[in-house]
C-alpha positions, 0 to 999 in steps of 0.5 A: 526525498521521494522515490517510486520503485518497481518489481516486475514479477508482481507489478508492485510499486514500493515507495521510499519516503525520507526527511532530507534533514534527519535522513529518517526513511519509510518504505511502503510495500517493499518486496522480499525479492527486492531487499538488496535493491532497497538496502543498496538505495538506503545506503547510497543516500545515507538514510536511516530506515525507521519504519516499514509499512504494508498497505495490507496482507499481500497475495501476489508477493512476499513482503520484505518487512521482516527482512528489512527489520532484521537488516536495519532495525526498522519497526514494521506495521500493517492494518490491525484487522489484517490480524498479522501479529508478527508486525510490530504495530497494528494500525487503525485509521487516524494513526500517524507514522513519524519519520523526521519532521514528516507524518504519514496519516493512516486512513482505513480503507478496507474492502480489498481486505479487511485491514487494508490501509492507505497513507496520506503524506502532505509534503510541502504543497504536495499531498500524496496518498498511497492507496495500495490495492484499495484505489488503482489507476482506472480501477480498484483491487478485487474483493473476491477473496481474503475476506473482501467486501465490495460494500466496504470497498465502495465506502472506502473510496467514495466516502474517504478517498474521494473526499480528499482534495482533487489535486491530491496525488494517487500513487497505487500498489500496482499498475499493469499498464506502465502508469505511475500515478494519478489524482483523486480528481482524475479518478473521481471523474474518470475511474469506470468502476465508480463513475455512474455507478451505485453501490449495488451496481458496483457490487454487481460489477465486482462479483462478475469479474471472475479473475483467476487467483494470484499466482503466489497467493498460497505462499504469499498470504501465509508468509505475509501473516508473519511479515514476510519472514526474514531472509538471511542474506539481508 
Protein backbone atom coordinates (compact mmCIF):
# COMPACT_ATOMS: atom_id res chain seq x y z
CA UNK A 1 0.00 0.00 0.00
CA UNK A 2 1.27 3.44 -0.91
CA UNK A 3 -0.43 6.82 -0.60
CA UNK A 4 0.71 10.41 -1.06
CA UNK A 5 -0.94 12.96 1.25
CA UNK A 6 -0.80 16.76 1.12
CA UNK A 7 -0.82 19.63 3.62
CA UNK A 8 -2.05 22.78 1.82
CA UNK A 9 -0.64 25.27 4.33
CA UNK A 10 2.99 24.23 3.83
CA UNK A 11 2.64 22.35 0.51
CA UNK A 12 4.16 19.35 2.26
CA UNK A 13 3.82 15.83 0.94
CA UNK A 14 3.45 13.06 3.52
CA UNK A 15 3.82 9.44 2.47
CA UNK A 16 2.09 6.37 3.87
CA UNK A 17 3.73 3.03 3.08
CA UNK A 18 2.39 -0.30 4.32
CA UNK A 19 2.88 -4.03 4.00
CA UNK A 20 -0.46 -5.42 2.88
CA UNK A 21 0.12 -8.75 4.63
CA UNK A 22 1.41 -7.74 8.06
CA UNK A 23 -0.39 -4.35 8.00
CA UNK A 24 2.73 -2.66 9.37
CA UNK A 25 3.08 0.91 8.14
CA UNK A 26 5.51 3.84 7.96
CA UNK A 27 4.75 7.54 7.64
CA UNK A 28 7.35 9.83 6.05
CA UNK A 29 7.28 13.58 6.86
CA UNK A 30 3.91 13.79 8.66
CA UNK A 31 2.55 17.24 9.57
CA UNK A 32 1.24 17.89 13.09
CA UNK A 33 -1.79 19.78 11.80
CA UNK A 34 -2.80 16.62 9.92
CA UNK A 35 -2.52 14.12 12.80
CA UNK A 36 -6.24 13.34 12.90
CA UNK A 37 -6.31 12.74 9.14
CA UNK A 38 -3.39 10.35 9.38
CA UNK A 39 -4.78 8.45 12.38
CA UNK A 40 -8.13 8.09 10.64
CA UNK A 41 -6.39 6.70 7.55
CA UNK A 42 -4.47 4.16 9.61
CA UNK A 43 -7.68 3.09 11.32
CA UNK A 44 -9.61 2.90 8.04
CA UNK A 45 -7.12 0.48 6.54
CA UNK A 46 -6.41 -1.48 9.71
CA UNK A 47 -2.74 -0.52 9.77
CA UNK A 48 -0.25 -0.64 12.63
CA UNK A 49 2.12 2.31 12.50
CA UNK A 50 5.59 1.05 13.40
CA UNK A 51 7.79 3.97 12.33
CA UNK A 52 7.58 7.71 11.71
CA UNK A 53 10.55 9.09 9.79
CA UNK A 54 11.38 12.66 8.87
CA UNK A 55 13.69 13.55 6.01
CA UNK A 56 15.17 16.44 8.04
CA UNK A 57 14.34 19.05 10.67
CA UNK A 58 11.69 21.03 8.83
CA UNK A 59 11.49 24.82 8.86
CA UNK A 60 8.04 25.27 7.30
CA UNK A 61 5.82 23.05 9.45
CA UNK A 62 5.84 21.16 12.73
CA UNK A 63 6.32 17.42 12.41
CA UNK A 64 3.73 15.00 13.77
CA UNK A 65 6.40 12.51 14.88
CA UNK A 66 5.91 12.93 18.64
CA UNK A 67 2.11 13.15 18.37
CA UNK A 68 1.93 9.95 16.34
CA UNK A 69 4.26 8.18 18.75
CA UNK A 70 1.97 9.19 21.64
CA UNK A 71 -1.11 7.97 19.78
CA UNK A 72 0.25 4.72 18.33
CA UNK A 73 3.50 3.76 20.03
CA UNK A 74 5.42 4.00 16.74
CA UNK A 75 9.15 4.67 16.88
CA UNK A 76 10.50 7.94 15.46
CA UNK A 77 13.62 8.57 13.41
CA UNK A 78 15.52 11.40 11.72
CA UNK A 79 19.06 11.93 10.49
CA UNK A 80 21.66 11.74 13.25
CA UNK A 81 23.29 14.97 12.06
CA UNK A 82 20.01 16.83 12.61
CA UNK A 83 20.94 16.74 16.32
CA UNK A 84 17.31 16.28 17.30
CA UNK A 85 17.67 14.18 20.44
CA UNK A 86 13.93 13.71 21.06
CA UNK A 87 13.70 11.10 18.29
CA UNK A 88 14.10 7.43 19.13
CA UNK A 89 16.69 6.85 16.42
CA UNK A 90 19.34 8.91 14.68
CA UNK A 91 19.83 7.62 11.15
CA UNK A 92 23.00 7.41 9.07
CA UNK A 93 23.45 6.40 5.46
CA UNK A 94 23.08 2.66 4.96
CA UNK A 95 20.56 2.17 7.77
CA UNK A 96 17.34 0.23 7.16
CA UNK A 97 13.80 0.95 8.34
CA UNK A 98 11.80 -2.28 8.44
CA UNK A 99 8.03 -2.62 8.10
CA UNK A 100 6.70 -6.11 7.53
CA UNK A 101 8.52 -7.66 4.57
CA UNK A 102 9.63 -4.26 3.29
CA UNK A 103 12.70 -2.10 3.80
CA UNK A 104 13.45 1.58 3.47
CA UNK A 105 17.11 2.12 2.59
CA UNK A 106 18.51 5.29 4.13
CA UNK A 107 20.59 7.50 1.83
CA UNK A 108 22.46 10.41 3.39
CA UNK A 109 21.74 13.50 1.25
CA UNK A 110 23.05 16.49 3.24
CA UNK A 111 23.01 19.96 1.78
CA UNK A 112 19.60 21.46 2.49
CA UNK A 113 20.47 20.64 6.11
CA UNK A 114 23.42 18.65 7.48
CA UNK A 115 21.13 15.79 8.48
CA UNK A 116 18.95 15.54 5.39
CA UNK A 117 18.11 11.97 4.41
CA UNK A 118 16.39 10.31 1.47
CA UNK A 119 14.63 6.95 1.66
CA UNK A 120 14.69 4.35 -1.12
CA UNK A 121 11.91 1.76 -1.31
CA UNK A 122 11.98 -1.17 -3.73
CA UNK A 123 8.34 -2.27 -3.97
CA UNK A 124 8.27 -5.21 -6.37
CA UNK A 125 9.37 -3.89 -9.75
CA UNK A 126 8.90 -0.26 -8.67
CA UNK A 127 11.67 1.76 -7.00
CA UNK A 128 10.69 4.96 -5.25
CA UNK A 129 12.97 7.45 -3.53
CA UNK A 130 11.52 9.93 -1.04
CA UNK A 131 13.83 12.91 -1.26
CA UNK A 132 12.40 15.44 1.21
CA UNK A 133 13.84 18.85 0.36
CA UNK A 134 17.06 17.50 -1.17
CA UNK A 135 15.76 16.94 -4.69
CA UNK A 136 12.52 18.61 -5.81
CA UNK A 137 10.75 18.43 -9.15
CA UNK A 138 12.73 20.79 -11.36
CA UNK A 139 14.63 22.17 -8.40
CA UNK A 140 16.18 21.42 -5.02
CA UNK A 141 16.01 22.63 -1.45
CA UNK A 142 17.62 25.92 -0.50
CA UNK A 143 20.96 25.88 1.31
CA UNK A 144 21.09 29.30 2.95
CA UNK A 145 20.06 28.47 6.53
CA UNK A 146 20.16 25.65 9.14
CA UNK A 147 23.76 24.86 8.28
CA UNK A 148 22.99 24.25 4.61
CA UNK A 149 25.79 23.69 2.12
CA UNK A 150 25.57 24.02 -1.64
CA UNK A 151 28.71 21.88 -2.02
CA UNK A 152 27.12 19.05 -0.05
CA UNK A 153 23.85 19.49 -1.92
CA UNK A 154 25.62 19.19 -5.27
CA UNK A 155 27.40 16.00 -4.20
CA UNK A 156 24.27 14.47 -2.66
CA UNK A 157 22.27 14.95 -5.84
CA UNK A 158 24.88 14.29 -8.53
CA UNK A 159 26.90 11.54 -6.81
CA UNK A 160 24.15 9.74 -4.91
CA UNK A 161 20.61 10.33 -6.12
CA UNK A 162 21.49 10.75 -9.80
CA UNK A 163 23.35 7.42 -9.73
CA UNK A 164 20.09 5.56 -9.04
CA UNK A 165 18.48 3.84 -12.06
CA UNK A 166 16.70 6.37 -14.34
CA UNK A 167 13.30 4.73 -13.82
CA UNK A 168 13.45 5.29 -10.06
CA UNK A 169 10.44 7.40 -9.11
CA UNK A 170 11.16 10.65 -7.24
CA UNK A 171 8.62 11.60 -4.57
CA UNK A 172 9.63 14.98 -3.09
CA UNK A 173 8.83 16.65 0.22
CA UNK A 174 7.13 19.60 -1.47
CA UNK A 175 5.79 20.89 -4.71
CA UNK A 176 4.20 24.30 -5.18
CA UNK A 177 2.77 23.72 -8.66
CA UNK A 178 0.60 20.68 -8.13
CA UNK A 179 3.07 18.11 -9.49
CA UNK A 180 3.18 14.84 -7.58
CA UNK A 181 6.31 12.97 -8.65
CA UNK A 182 9.06 12.68 -11.22
CA UNK A 183 11.88 10.24 -11.96
CA UNK A 184 15.63 10.19 -11.57
CA UNK A 185 16.02 10.11 -15.35
CA UNK A 186 13.76 13.12 -15.87
CA UNK A 187 15.52 15.16 -13.19
CA UNK A 188 18.99 14.19 -14.35
CA UNK A 189 18.16 15.30 -17.89
CA UNK A 190 15.90 18.29 -17.22
CA UNK A 191 16.37 19.81 -13.77
CA UNK A 192 17.69 23.34 -14.45
CA UNK A 193 19.52 23.48 -11.12
CA UNK A 194 21.87 20.75 -12.35
CA UNK A 195 21.75 20.40 -16.13
CA UNK A 196 24.73 22.20 -17.65
CA UNK A 197 25.99 23.30 -14.24
CA UNK A 198 29.20 22.70 -12.37
CA UNK A 199 29.63 22.59 -8.63
CA UNK A 200 30.89 26.18 -8.77
CA UNK A 201 28.06 27.54 -10.91
CA UNK A 202 25.53 25.66 -8.78
CA UNK A 203 26.94 27.31 -5.64
CA UNK A 204 26.71 30.73 -7.30
CA UNK A 205 23.13 30.04 -8.34
CA UNK A 206 22.08 28.95 -4.87
CA UNK A 207 23.69 32.00 -3.24
CA UNK A 208 21.81 34.35 -5.57
CA UNK A 209 18.27 33.10 -4.83
CA UNK A 210 17.58 35.70 -2.10
CA UNK A 211 14.53 33.85 -0.80
CA UNK A 212 12.58 35.06 2.26
CA UNK A 213 12.72 32.84 5.34
CA UNK A 214 9.96 30.25 5.73
CA UNK A 215 6.91 31.68 7.51
CA UNK A 216 7.05 29.28 10.45
CA UNK A 217 10.80 28.88 10.86
CA UNK A 218 10.99 30.50 14.32
CA UNK A 219 8.47 28.06 15.79
CA UNK A 220 8.95 25.03 13.55
CA UNK A 221 12.68 24.45 13.96
CA UNK A 222 12.74 24.51 17.81
CA UNK A 223 9.64 22.29 17.95
CA UNK A 224 11.07 19.87 15.40
CA UNK A 225 14.29 19.52 17.37
CA UNK A 226 11.92 17.94 19.92
CA UNK A 227 10.17 15.73 17.32
CA UNK A 228 7.28 18.16 17.13
CA UNK A 229 6.11 17.83 20.75
CA UNK A 230 2.93 15.75 21.13
CA UNK A 231 -0.52 17.28 21.10
CA UNK A 232 -2.90 15.74 23.62
CA UNK A 233 -5.93 15.41 21.35
CA UNK A 234 -4.09 12.81 19.29
